[in-house]
N, C-alpha and C positions, 0 to 999 in steps of 0.2 A: 155899569153892565155893558158887556160887549154888544155892539150893533152888527146886524147882518146887512151888507150892502144890497141895494135893490137889484143889481145885476146878478148877484148870487141867487136871489129869490126867483128872478126871471129864468135863469139857467136851470134851476131845479124843476120848476114847473114845466119848462119846455121838454126837458129830458123825461119827466114822468109821463107827459102826454104822448111823446114818441114811443116810449116803452109800452104804453097801453095799447097802441095800434099793433105792435109786434105781438103782444100777448094775445090779442084778439084773433090772430091767425095761428095760434098754438105754438108760437116760438118761445124759447127760453131767453131771457134777457138778463145780462149781468152788467152792473155799472163798473167801469174801469177805474180802479183806484190809482194806479200809476198813470198819470195823465201825460201821454206823449202825443196828444192830438185827437184821440178817439174817446168818446164818452160811453159808448155802449158796445158790448160784444153780444151779437145775436146768433143763437143756434136754432135754426129752423127745423121743422119736422114735416113729414108728409104721411098721412094716414097712420099716425102713431109711431112712425119710424124716424129717428133722428138722422138728419143729413150729415154727411161727412164735411160738407162745406160750411164756412162761417162768414158772417157779415159784420164788418166794423162800421159803426155809425158815429159821426161827429154831429152834435146838435148845436145849432146857433139860435139862441132864443132872442126874441125882440118883444118889447112890451106892446107895440102896435106897428103894423105895416099898412100904409095907405094903399088900398087896392087900386085907386085911380092913378097913383104914381108908381105902380109896380114896374112895368116895362123892363123885364129882365133884371130883377133885383140881384145884387151881388154882395158877397162878403169877401174879405181879404184874409188870406192865410199865409204863413211864412213859407218862403221858397223851399226850404229843406223838407217841410211837412208835405207840401204839394208833390215834390219829387218822390218822396217815400210812398205816398198814396198811389202815384202813377205806376210805380214799380211793384206794388204789393201783389203777391200771388193770390190773395183773397180779396173778396169784394169790399170796396170802401164806398160808403154813401155819406153825403153831407145833407143834413136836413135843416132848413130855415123855418123856424116855428114862431108864429104870431100868437103870443100868450093871451092877449085880449080877445081875439077872434077864435081862438082854439082851432087853428088850422095851420098847415105848413106846406112846404114845397121841398123837392129833393133834386139832387144832381149827382152824377158820377164824376169825381175829379179826373179820373183817367181819360174821360172823353173830352176834357178841356185843356189838359196839361201836356205840354211838349217838354219832356225832361231835358233833352239836349239843349233846347232853346233856353230853358231856365238855368242850366249849368253855365251857359255862356253869357248869361245876363248879369248885370250888376244890381238888379232889383232885389229888394229885401222881402217883398211879398207879391202875391198874384191874386187877381180877382176871380172868384168862381161865380158864375152867373146862374140864375134860376129862371127857367121859363115859367110863365104864369100858368100854363096848362099842366105843368109837372107837379100836380097836387099829391102830397103824401097822405094816403089813406090806406084802408085795408087792401083795396085793389092794387095799389102801387106796391105795398109790402109783399103781397103775393107774387106780383110780377118780378120784383127784385129777387125774391127767394128762388123763383124758377130760373132766372138768369144765372144766379150763383150755382145752382145745381148743374145746369148745362155747361157752364164754364169749368167747373170742377171736373166733370166727366170728360170734357174735351182735353183738358190738361193731362189727365191720367192716360187718356187714349193716345195722345201724341207722344208722351214719354215712353209708353209701352211699345208703340210701333217703332219708335226710333231705336229702342233697345233691341227689338226684334230684328230690324234691318241690320244693325251692327253685328248681332249674333249670327245671322245668316251669312254675312259676308266674311267675318273674321273668327267666329267661334267654332268650338268643337261640335260634333254631331249631337243634337239634342239640346244644345244651349239655348236655342231659339224658342223652345216650347213654353218656358215659364213666361217670358214677356208676351208671347202670342196669347196665352191664356189670360194674362193681365189685361191686354187690350180687349179681348172678347168679353171679359167680365165688366169692364167699364161700359161697353155698349149694352150688354145684357141688363145691367143695373139701371141704366138710363131708360131703356125700353120698358122695364117693369114700372118705373116711376110714372111714365106717361101712359101706361096700361096698353101699349101695343102688345106686349107679352103679358099674359095673365096666368092665374093659377087654376083656371077652370079646365074642363075636359078638352076644350079647344084652346090650344096654347095661344093662337092668334084669334082675335075677335072676329065673329062672322061678318060684321059690318066691314071690317078692314079687308077681309078676303073677297067680299062682294065687290068692293070698290076696285080691288086689284083686277078681278076678272073683267069688270066693265072697262077698266083702263086698257087692259090687254086687247080687248075687242074693238077699242075705239078706232074709227077710221082716220088715221093720221093723214096729213096733207100729202106726204110722200110715203110710198110703200117702205116699210121697215122690216128687217129680219125679226123673227120671233124673239130672239134674245134682247134686241134693242127695245122692242115694244114692252117686253116684260120689265126690264130694268128702268126705262123711262117712267112707266106708269108707277112702279114701286117707289121710286125716289120722290116723285111728285106727291104720292099719297103719304109717305112718311113725313115730308116737309109740311104738308097741309095738316096732318094730325098734330104735329108738334105745335104749329101755330095756333090751332084751335084749343089745345089743352093748356099750353103755357103762355100764349100771347107773345112768344118770342121766336125768332128765327133760329136756324142752325148754321154753324160754320160749314163751309163746303165740304171739308174733309170729314167732318162728323156726319153730315148728311149722307155722304157716299159710304162711310163705314157702317152706319146703321142700316142702310138699304142693303148692302152686301150681306150683313149679318142676318137680316130677316130673310133675304133670298135663300141663303143656305138652309135656314130652318124650313122654308116652304118646299124647296126642291128636294132636299134629303138625298142628294146624290143623283137625282134625275136630271136630264137635260130639260130645257124650257119646253121643247116640243113634246117630250114625254109627259111633263106636267100638264100642258095644255090638253093633250089627249085624255089624260086621266080625269080632267075636269070637264071634258066634253066641249072644249073650246075650239077644236079643230077636227 
């Protein structure tokens, strides 16, 4: 009778445990049949809506990991695989799973890998390190899903804005409208996901607007023009809201883009002074 190696059993148990955590946050998980280094393809969702972003997961199972000897545990992966992960347009996560203790840790290869350095190296593999605090659980899976959503939106926004700039400079009249609308949709979609933009009677939440008004009235150390007070307050509130909802920060260009998008919704063609007067702030 054929025998199943222990390492295969450990690997299957580890993959099943990691899959279970993704399923607990309502993600769909498929095992990758053609093994090029990834074990799981994860499709996350938010409030019942499937995300356009995807997450690839490599699972490294171990029978037992001594917690007293952890200290940045590492696993080695082939150089070509590490480079591919670093260049991937989609999120790649490696999870180290302790089968006996039923717990694991995660890391992002792209945060550790320098593709140019590896290309110039004669090494055959590279070590990926795991911090003891980077525990892979439901909270971590949720955070990874949010980072993938934000990164996807940021990529779509940058491409659209680059196309918009090119069309404005070299295209015919009207060529810039489609990429501009694509950039706007990337921002709108992300703002809906974090519920800055809502489906209610008030497009922007009352709490958000109250914070903006308070920020506008805030006594800054140096006197600022109304426009600066408005946009500084708005950008800080947007960044703070994203941090509270997602646990993740925003790239500078995306923070500026979302703040400008929200500003256009609030002002509706008015000047900041006109808005302030309408709101009884001046």
